[in-house]
C-alpha positions as CSV (number, residue, x, y, z in Angstrom):
1,M,0.0,0.0,0.0
2,T,1.3,3.4,-0.9
3,D,1.4,6.4,1.5
4,P,-1.1,9.0,0.3
5,N,1.2,11.8,1.5
6,L,4.0,10.4,-0.7
7,D,1.7,10.4,-3.7
8,L,0.7,14.0,-3.0
9,Q,4.3,15.0,-2.6
10,E,5.3,13.3,-5.8
11,S,2.4,14.9,-7.6
12,G,3.4,18.3,-6.2
13,W,7.0,17.7,-7.2
14,E,6.0,16.9,-10.8
15,E,3.8,20.0,-11.0
16,L,6.6,22.2,-9.7
17,R,9.0,20.6,-12.2
18,K,6.6,21.2,-15.0
19,E,6.2,24.8,-14.0
20,A,10.0,25.3,-13.7
21,R,10.5,23.8,-17.2
22,K,7.8,26.2,-18.6
23,I,9.4,29.2,-17.0
24,E,12.9,28.1,-18.1
25,G,11.6,27.9,-21.7
26,D,9.9,31.3,-21.4
27,L,13.1,32.8,-20.1
28,D,15.0,31.3,-23.1
29,V,12.6,33.0,-25.5
30,K,12.6,36.3,-23.6
31,L,16.4,36.4,-23.4
32,S,16.7,35.7,-27.1
33,S,14.3,38.5,-27.9
34,Y,16.2,40.8,-25.5
35,A,19.5,40.0,-27.3
36,K,17.9,40.7,-30.7
37,L,16.5,44.0,-29.4
38,G,20.0,44.9,-28.0
39,A,21.5,44.0,-31.4
40,R,19.0,46.3,-33.1
41,F,19.9,49.2,-30.8
42,T,23.6,48.7,-31.6
43,Q,23.0,48.5,-35.3
44,E,20.8,51.6,-35.4
45,D,23.1,53.5,-33.0
46,T,21.7,56.8,-34.1
47,G,22.1,58.4,-30.7
48,S,19.5,57.9,-28.0
49,P,16.9,55.2,-28.4
50,T,13.4,56.2,-29.4
51,L,10.6,56.4,-26.8
52,G,8.9,53.3,-28.2
53,S,12.1,51.2,-28.2
54,S,13.0,52.4,-24.8
55,R,9.6,51.2,-23.5
56,S,10.0,47.9,-25.3
57,W,13.4,47.5,-23.6
58,K,12.1,48.4,-20.1
59,S,9.1,46.2,-20.6
60,M,11.2,43.2,-21.5
61,V,13.6,43.8,-18.6
62,I,10.6,43.8,-16.2
63,E,9.2,40.6,-17.8
64,I,12.6,38.8,-17.5
65,Q,13.0,39.9,-13.9
66,S,9.5,38.7,-13.1
67,L,10.2,35.3,-14.7
68,L,13.4,35.0,-12.7
69,E,11.6,35.7,-9.5
70,K,9.0,33.1,-10.3
71,L,11.7,30.6,-11.1
72,L,13.4,31.3,-7.8
73,D,10.2,30.8,-6.0
74,I,9.6,27.5,-7.9
75,N,13.1,26.3,-7.1
76,D,12.5,27.1,-3.4
77,A,9.2,25.2,-3.4
78,M,10.9,22.2,-5.1
79,S,13.6,22.3,-2.4
80,R,10.9,22.3,0.3
81,C,9.0,19.5,-1.4
82,A,12.1,17.4,-1.8
83,A,13.0,18.0,1.9
84,S,9.6,16.9,3.1
85,A,10.0,13.4,1.6
86,A,13.0,11.1,1.5
87,P,14.5,12.5,-1.7
88,T,15.8,9.9,-4.1
89,T,19.0,10.3,-6.1
90,S,16.9,11.2,-9.1
91,V,15.0,14.0,-7.3
92,T,18.3,15.3,-5.9
93,Q,19.9,15.4,-9.3
94,K,16.8,17.0,-11.0
95,L,16.7,19.7,-8.2
96,A,20.4,20.4,-8.7
97,R,19.9,20.7,-12.4
98,H,17.1,23.2,-12.0
99,R,19.3,25.2,-9.5
100,D,22.1,25.2,-12.0
101,I,19.8,26.5,-14.7
102,L,18.6,29.3,-12.4
103,H,22.2,30.1,-11.6
104,E,23.0,30.4,-15.3
105,F,20.1,32.7,-15.9
106,T,21.1,35.0,-13.1
107,Q,24.8,35.4,-14.2
108,V,25.7,38.8,-15.4
């Protein structure tokens, strides 16, 4: 017989991983768009950016920061979820990988 708390924890773990992977994918897309926008600014380099492009830039920065904060929260929740059950090697490795990904995203 399985422990219902264990099933709930595993279900919670998988939902958190699914959300983390989604946010990681969203961050990849946003950072790629951010890089393209930056490249456009350098190519145009006609002085100061236009008001519209400046708004786009700031909006994108805010979106990226928001996604990073969400990913940090998800990583923290995954850590708590893993700590509340006896973490397997697989869970420990997956958690470490998600932490590594977050670390890579937050490097300057």
